[in-house]
N, C-alpha and C positions, 0 to 999 in steps of 0.2 A: 594620953597626950598624943596630940596629933602631930605626927612628924611627916613632912613631905620628903619622900625618898626620890632620888633621881632614878628615872626609868631607864633601864638598859634593855637592849634587844635580847630576846630569848635565844639562847644558843642550843642547837640540837646536836648532840654528839653524833659522830660517825658510827657506823655499825662496828667498825674496827676500833679496838681499844687504842686510841691515839689521843694524845693531849691536844693535837692541832684542831683548831676549830675552823669551820667553813667561813669564808668572808661574807660579809653582808652584801646582799645584792639589791641594788636599788632599781626600781623600774625605769628610772631616768638614765641608767647606764647600761641598758641592754644593748647587745650588738644587733646589727640589722637582721642577722639570721634568726636570732632568738625572737626579735620583735615580730618577724614575719610569722614565726611559729605561734606566737601568742595571738596575733591577729587571726590566724587561721583557726585557732581553738575557739576564740571569741565568736568568730563568724559561725562556727558550728553550733555554738550555744544560742546566739541571737542573730538570726539572719537580718533582722531589721537594722542592725548597726553596721551593715556592710559598707554602705556609702560613707558613713562618718569615719569609720576606721581607715578606709582606703584613702581618704582625703588627707590624712595626717601622716607625714613621713616620720620615720624615726629621727630622734634628735641628733644622733651621730651620723646620719646619712648626709651626703653632700647635697647641696641645693641644686636641683635640675630645673632649668627653665622650661616652661611648657612650649611645645612646637606643634604646628599643624601639619599633619601628613596628608598630602593630596592623594586622593584615590583616582585611579585611571578611569576615565569616562568610558562608558560602554558605547561600542560602535553600533550605530543603528544598522541593522541588516534588513535588506529589502527581500522579503520572501517571495516576491512576485517575479517570475521568470518571463522575460519579454524577448521575442526574437528580434534580431537586428542584422543587417548585412555586414559582411566582412569589410574590414578596412582595406584600402587599396594595396598596401604592401603585402598583407596576408593573401589577398586574392591573387596577386601576381605570382606568389610562391607556388600556387596550386596549378598554374598553367604550364603545359608543355610547350615545346617550340612551335608545333603546328597551330595550337590554339592561340598562342600569343601572336603569331604571324597573321592569323585570321582576324583577330581583334584589331590589330594595327592597320591591316588593310581596309577594314570596314570604316575605321575612323578617318583614314586618309581619303577614302572615297566620299565621305560625307563632308569633309572639310579639305578641299584641295590645297589650301594654303599650308596646312599641316603636312600634307604629302610632299609638297615642294621643299619644305624645311627638312623633312627626313632625307630626301634625295641629296640635298646639298650638305647635310651634316654627317651622313653615314660614311664610313671609310670605304675606299675603293675595293671591290672584291679582288682577291688574288686569283691567279690562274688555277692554283690547286683547289681553292674553295669552289670555283665555278665548275671545274671538271668533276669535283665530288658530287655536286648537285646533278649534273648530267648522268653520272654513273648510277645515282639513285633511280632516276627515271629509266635507265637502261636495265637495272635489276628488276624493276617492276614489270618491264616488258618481258623479261625472261620468265618471271614467275607466272605470267598470264598465259603462257603457252600450254596447250593440253599435254598431259603426260603421255609419252609414247606416241606412236603413229607418225604420220607424215606431217612435218612442221611447215610445209610449203603450200598446202592446199587451201582451198577457200574456207574450210571450216576453221583452220588455225588462224587465218587472217581475220575472220569475224571475231574470234575470241580475243585477239590482241589489238584490234584496230584502235580502240580508245587509248591504250597505253602507248602504241606506236605514234599516234597523233600528238600526244602530250610530249614525247621525247623530241619529235620534229619541231614542235612549236617552241620548246625550250632552246633548242639549237638556234632556231631563227631569231629568237629574242636576244640571246647572249652574243652572237657573232658580231653585230654592229658595235657593241661596247668596246671590243678590242681592235677596232679598225681606226686608222687616222681619219680625221684629226682628233677624235676623242681619246685615243691612246697614242701617246707621243713616243713611246719606247718601241722601236722596231722589234727588238728581241722578245719583248713580252707578247707582241702580236703574233710573231712566228711560233713561239712556244704554245700559245693557245690554239692556233690553227693546226699545228702538228698533232696535238692531243685530240682535238675535236674531229679531225679527219679520221683518226683511228676508230673513233666511235661510229662514224658514218660507214666505215668499211664493214663493221659488224652488224649493220642493219640487215634484217632477213631478206632473202631473195625468194620471190613467190613464183609459183608455176604460172599463174595468170599474169600476163604482161601489164594488164590494167592496174594491178596492185603495186607494181614496182615504181609508180610515179613518185612515191614518197622518197625513195632512195635516189632516184634520178634528179629530182629537184634539190635534194640536199647536196649532191655532188656539184650541181650547177652553181649553187650559192657559195659553197666552200671554194670552188675554183675561182669565182670572181673575187672572193675575199683575198685569196692568195695573190691574185694579180694586183689588187689594190695596194697591198702591203709591199709587194716587190717594187711597184712603180714608185711608191713613196720612199722606199729605201734607196733607190737609185738616185733620186733627187737630192738626197742628203749625203751622197757619196758612200752609201752603204753597199755598193756592189761588191766591194772586196769583203765586207762583213758577211754578205750572203754566201760567198764562195768559201771563205775561211771557216764559217760556222757549219759547213756541210749541208746548208739548207737546199742547195741545188740538187744534191743527190737524194735527200729526203723527199723532195717534191717529185722527182722522177720516179721514185719508188711508189709514192702515193698514186701517181698517174697509172702506173702499171697495175697496181692492185685494184684500181677503179675500172679497169678495162678501157683506159683511154678517155674517160669522161672528164678528166681534169687537164685536157690538152690546152685549154685556154690559159691556164696558169703556167704551163710549161712554155708556151709561146711568149708570154709576158716575161718569163725568166730569160728566154733567149734574146729578146729585144733589149732588155735592160742590163743583162749581166754578161752574156757572151760577146766577145769582141766582134764576131761576125754579124751581130745584129739579129734581127728576126729572119733574115734570109737564110736559105739552106734548111735542110731537113732537121728534125729533132734528133734523128739518129746520129747525124754528123756532130751535132752539139754534144750528145751524150758521149760519143767516142772521143771527141776532143777534150772533154773534161777529165777523162781518164788517161790521156796521153801527156806525159810530162814534157814532150818536145813540141806540143802544139803551140801556136802563136799565143792563144789565150792564156795558157798556163805560164808561158815564158814572160808575158807581160805582168801577170800577178806576182811571179817570183822575182822579177827584176833582172832576169838573165837574157831577155830578148835583145838581140843585136850584139851580144858580146863576142860571138864567133864570126861576125861579118867584118870584112875589111873596112877600115876607116882611113880616109885621106889625111895625111899629116901635112900641116902647113902652118903658116903664121897665124891663121885664124882658129887653130885647133882649140886653144884654151877658152875661146869665147863660144864656139859652137858645141863642143862636146858636152858641157854641163846642161845645155838647154834641151837638146833633142837627141834622139837615137835614130839611126838610119832606118827607114821603112822600105818595105818591098814595093815595087811598082804595082799599080792597081791591077794591071793585067796579070802580074805574077800571083797576086793574092787570089784573084779569081780562079787561076789555074789550080792553086792549092786547094781551094774550097771545092772545086769540081772533082779533084782527085779524092778528097776526103769523102764526098758524097758517093762516088763510085765505089770506094773501098767499103763504105758502110752497107752497100747493097749486097756484098758478097757474104755467103754463109760461113759461119765459124763454129767450131766445137766449144761447148761450154760444160764444165764440170760443176754439177749441182749437188750440194749437200744440205739437206733439210732435216734438222733434228726434231724429234717429237717433244711435245710438252709433257711434263712429268705426270705420270698416272693415266696416260691416254692409251695404253695398250688395248684395253677392252674396247674402247671406242674405235680404234684402228681396225681391229679384227671384225667389228660389226659391219663396217662398210668396205672391207677389203675387196670383196667380189665386185662391188660397184666401181671401185678404183681401177681394177684390172680391165673391166669392161670398157670404161671410158677412155683409157689410154691406148687401147688397141688400134683405133684409126690413126692416131699420130705415130704409132710404132710402124704401121704398115707404110705410111707415106715417108718415113725416114726422119721424122722430127726427133723422136727418141731413139737413140742408138743403144743405150744400156740403161737398165733400171732395176732397182732391187732395194732390199731392206738393209739398214745398218744394224750391226749387232754389238752388244757389249763384249762378247767373247765368242770364241769358236764353239758351236754347239756340240755337246756330247751325245752319244747314241742313247736314245730313249728320253732325252731331256728336251723341254720346250725351248725354242729360240728366245733369247732376250733382245727384243727389237727396241731400238732407241731412235729410229729415224729412217730416212730414205736417201738414196743416192742415185743420180742420173748422169748420163752424158747426152746432151742435146746438140742438135745441128740446126742452128738458127742464125738469123741475120744479126740480131741485137740481143743484149741482155734483157731488155724490157719485154721482148717477145717471149722469152722463157718465163719471165715473171707472170705474164698474163696466163700462160698455160697452167702454171702451178696454182695460181689463184682460183682457177675454175675447177680444180680437182676437189673431189669429195673430202679428201683429207684436210684441205684448207677450209672448206665450208663447215666441216665438222669440228674445226679447231683442234685437230690432231697435231698438225705441224706448228712449230714455233717460228713464225715469220720474222721475229726479231733477231733470230740467230741464223738466218738463211745465208748461204754462201753460194755465189754464182761466179765462177772463175773462168777466164779464157783458157782454153785447153788446146794444145797443139799435139795431137797424137803422133808418135813415131810410126805406129802401125795399128790398124784395126782389122781383125780377122772376121770376115763375114761368115 
C-alpha cells in the first residue's frame, strides 16, 4: 500500500551526545557575513558567476541607493620649460639702492614729465640725510688716497682728483636747496651750513697752490651762502635768533678755521646783527659780543639805559614805555673808537686743546714737525708757553700719557690764535679735537722769562 509520508528534514546529531538538535538553516535567512562567505566560496568555484552574485544583495541587508563618485580630474602638465622675464615686483626686489637710482634716473631723463612728477612728489630731504650723502663722498675721497707717503703732493692729487671733484660738485648742488626762498626755515639753513662748512674745512690742502682752487672756491660759495641766510634772517627779525642761537660765534670760529676766507659772511653778520653795523673792525665786533657791558649785549638783554639818569616829570608815564635814552652820536663814536683801540692791544690767552681718542701714535709721528713749525712764533713772542697735557704725573721709566696740548699765547684777538692753531700739523693731521678747544683770556700776575 502506498502511503504518502510527510517529509521531515534530516537531523544530524552533534558530535557530543546531546539531545539538542541544530536548528534548520535556510539560505534565505543567512546573515550578511555568512552570505559574503558563501559568495566568496562560490566565486572561487565559478568565476563566471562573479558579476551575477555581486549584483544581488543579501535579503537581510539594508537597501543602499547607488551614487556616483566623481574622480578628480588630472591636471594637465606642460612639460615644456619656456624662459620668460621677471614680473616687475620681483625685479624690483633684486635691485639695490644704486641700481634702482640709476634706473629711475634713466627713466626721468627719457621722460622729463616723469622727472618733474618725482621732484614734486618726493619728500624734502632732511639735513641729516643730505649730510650723510656728503659724508659718503668724503669717505670715498679718503679711501682714494695712496697708503702712506706724502698726502699733499701732485701724485696724491692725481689719485683723488675724481673723488674730490665729485664731493665739490655734490656740495655745489646741495647748498642752493637750503637757501631762501627755497628753504623758509632759517634754523634749517643755518644747521646745514654749519655742517657743510665743517666738511669744507676737512678738504685736503695741497703743496701746489694751483690745486687748492677747489677748497678756495668752496669757501667762497659757503661764505656767500652764510651771508644770504643772515640777510634773510635779519629781514624777518631773526637777528636776536642769530645771537641767542650762538650762530655769530660759530661763524667767527668757521672764519678763523678757514684762515679768513669767510670774512664776507662775518661782515654780513656785523651789518645785520651787530648794533654798530658794518662799520668798525671785525675784532671790535668779536670783543663786543663777549662783553656783557657792551651796548649790543645790553640791547639784547634789555638792560641798556637802566643805569642812566631819567628825567622825572609829568610826561614820564608817556615817554618811558616808548623809548630808552640813547647816547649822543658823538659819544657812541667815541666808544667805538675806544673799542677799536682796545682791540688792537695784545692780550694773553690760555689755550687748551684736547686730543681726539686714539691719536697718540699720530701725534708722535708728526711731533718733530710740530716743534719745528712753532719755533718761529716762539722766537717772535707769540707763543709764551707750550706743552703736552697728561692724564697723570709720569712715573720714572713709564711713558707719558698725553691727552692734548696747552699754550699761553700773546695775541691781539682770539681769532688770531685760532688761525695759528689751525695751521699746525696736529690740526691738519686731525690729532686735536677742535670741537672741545678752549681759548680763554688770561691775565697773568707774573711771567718769569
